[in-house]
Residue, then its C-alpha position, 0 to 999 in steps of 0.5 A: m090579816y091581808t085579804a082580797d077585800m084590803q087589794t080590792a080597796m086599793e084599787p082604782s074606782s074612777e077615772e081620774d084615780l085611774i089616771t092617777k094610777k098610770k101617772e104613778e106606774r110611769n114614775m116608777q118605771r122612770k125611777k127603775t130606770l134611773s137605778g140602771i143609768k146610776s149603777l152604769i155610771r157607777s161602773v163607768e167610774g170605777l172602771l175610769e179609775l182603774l184604768i188611770l192608776t194601770v196608765m200611771y203604773y205603765f208609766i212608772f213601769r216603762h220611765g222609772y226603771d231599767p228596761e233592761l232589768f225585766h225580760p221582754y218575753l216577746g215584746y208583751g210582758k209589760y202588758v202582762l204586768c199591767s193587766l195583773y196590775i189592775l186585776l189585784t187593785m181591782v179586787l182589793f177595791f171591791s174587798m174593802d167596798g172601795f168603789k162604794f162612792g157616795y154610799l158610804r162616806n166619803g173618808d171611808v171609800l178614801a181610807s179603802q181605797l189607799i189601804s188597798l193601794v198600799i198593799s196592791n204596790f207594796i205586791t207589785y214592788w216585790q214581784l218586780c224585784l223576783i222578775a228583776n232577780v235583784v231588789i231594785s229602787p222602791m222609789p218609783m213605786v212610792v211615787l206611783m202610791l203618792a200619784g195614786a193617792v192623788v187620783a183616789f182623792i179626785c175620784t172618790f169626792s168628785y164621784s161622790i158629788i155625782y152620785h148625790h146629784l143622781y140620787v135624791p132621799k125618798d120619802m119613807v114611812m116607818i113601821l115599828g113592833r115595839d117601842e125600843a126600835v125607834t132608835l133606827k130613826f136615829k140611826m138612819e137619819t145620821r145619812p140624810d143624804k139617802y134616807r128620809i123618814v117622814k112618818l112614823i107608824s106604830i101596827e097597834e093602828g091596825l093592818e087596813s089602816i097601815c096599808r092605806q097610809i104606807v102606798d103614799y110613800d116612795a120606801v116602808i121600813i118594817n122594823d121588829v114588826p110580828s112575823k104574822i103581820r110582817n108578812d102580810i105588809l110585806k106581801f102587800c109592798y111586794r104586790n104595789k111594787i112598793r120599795t121595802y126595808l126591813t130588819p130580820k130575825v135571827t131565824d130570817i137569817v138562819v133561813r138564809g145560810a139553808e141550802d136547797i133541797n130540789l128532790f122534789d116538786t115542793p122545794l125544801l130549805l135544809v137548816k143543819g145549824n152545826g156551824l162550820t164544816p170540819i173542812q172550813r174549820i181546818l182552812k180556818r184555823a190554817m189561815d188563823l196560824v199562818i197570818c199570825l205567825i207572819a204578823l207577829i214579825p212586825a208586831a214583836p217589837v211593837m209589843l215589846l215598846v208597850g210592854i216597856a212602856i206599861k210597866l214603867e208607868d206604874r210598875g205594874p202587870v202588863f197583861y190584863k186577863q179576863e174570862r170570855v166564852s167561845l166555841d160551844g160555850k168553852v171560857f179562856k183567858i183573853l189577852k190584852f195590854r193592860s190599859m187602866i189602873v191596877d184593880a181598875e175592877k176590884d169592887g167585882k163591877s164590870i163598867p166600861a171604861t168611857g173616852r175620860d174615864p180617870r181609871i185609864t192610864k196615860v199609856g193606855r190612851l194611846t193603846r186604846a185608841t190605836r187598837l194595839d192593846e189587843l195585839p197579845q190576842l194573837l196569842n190566843i188565836i196561836k194557841g186556839d183559844m180564838s180566831l181572827v175573825g169571828p164574834r167578839p167573845e163575850r164575858p161570861e156574866h154578860m153572856e148568863k144578863y144577854g141570854e135572859g132577854i135573847p135565848e138565841f144570843d148563844f148561836r153566836t157559839k157555834v164558831k170561835g169566838g174572833l178578834t175581828g168580826y162582823a159586827q166589830i166591823y158593822g156596828k159600834y162600840n154601842t150596838s146593842p146585844y140583839d143587833k151583835l146578834r144579827l150581825d154575828m148570825m149574819y157572819i156564821e150563816n154566809y161563812s167563807l174564806m173569801l169573807d173572812i179575808k174581806l173582813i181582815l181587809l175591812t178591820l184596816r180601814i175601822m182602825f181608822s174610823k171615829e164613829s167605830t168607837e162611839g161609847f155609851e154616852k152616845a146610846e143615853e143620848l139615843e134612849q132620850q131621843s127614841a122617849e121623845v118621839l115615842q111620847q110624841m107619837k102616843e100624843e099624836a095617836e090620843e089626838a087622832s082618836k079624840t077627833q074620830 
């Protein structure tokens, strides 16, 4: 338990310690100032890019089209159109994380910006057609799109270089609560430009030892530590102004979505646990129907071609049906285009396919790579079995298996299963069940229609991301690396105990 004696032990005891402490405080203040400057620079960068795109749009509007097509609106119409264009583009950039230069990978930021520009220019083109009351030539807008892509490319990579010059990875220490938690170290090391974990500490070393060690580092990661000792470490870090990251427990996520009650002088938090409200469910269902019915118009011919290709390859069934669990544990049959040979699971074994699995058909490789095998689920959504956005519905046997080790796993069924969701966008194919639960709970407890729209837009980006399809080979590699690190920690601890 964190005590006043521990805090006293950390206080400076000599003039030299006081000088060191003052230097540390000045360094901390400089870091805080630098952080503010970095935020300001990022804002200026985003505004500059938007300004360039808007100037380009103004040029195309003025010189790419006949002015006689558009009513002048007292000479201010062009400025109104430019304002609408910059507002639409800015909202799309924000929704798809298009301004996170350096924070996300360059490819992800660029993909977000390109998709945003396609949507923005598409809407703007039809807006101009409505104003002109005639279908105008799309070529000027195509030129604008190509020019915008060049600007997005230059800005993404140049701003990323600026970010990495300003941002120096911090020396971080990770506190482990259980052995399995060490996998986070390797995940964070995929971004060496942002995170540098230089030491691992097990909670078995004791709270007092941990607190003595962490003051020597720029940041602390509290990783799957039991609540009591985690709270003590967190209070210590907060008191000593140490930057702290922590992996949330399911209860933490539930509390984040709680409602504030301020009727008394003691604050209360209300956790309803009902999932979505009736109004939210109605609005979500309406959005599902509207988007899916519109999406079926371009999707129908694609689905027809895929179905014909599957039938021609091996004469087997076009669709693959599988039992999945959705809202309140209800089981339904999910639809997919068949991508594996007939009777691929005839032995009753549920073995997920790897990238080189011989059971995958030729057509199946294409549909899996392009996510086209998921298109029939639009019919599941229209029927009401699923939603566009929500936790990915699991098989009944998987729900039972995961529930044995994670009793809270059925919390995911407080909303309908989704075609896409928080775990699909921010997770990977080999994300652990507990991490999936945490991601999906963040969606459930922070639900809004705007969040649904954002996740739908971000799904367009991950469709082109190879990283999101990493398979079980990567998981096995992660387990091997974790075992090696844990063995090294054990040997170091034994050596330290012998020295003492």
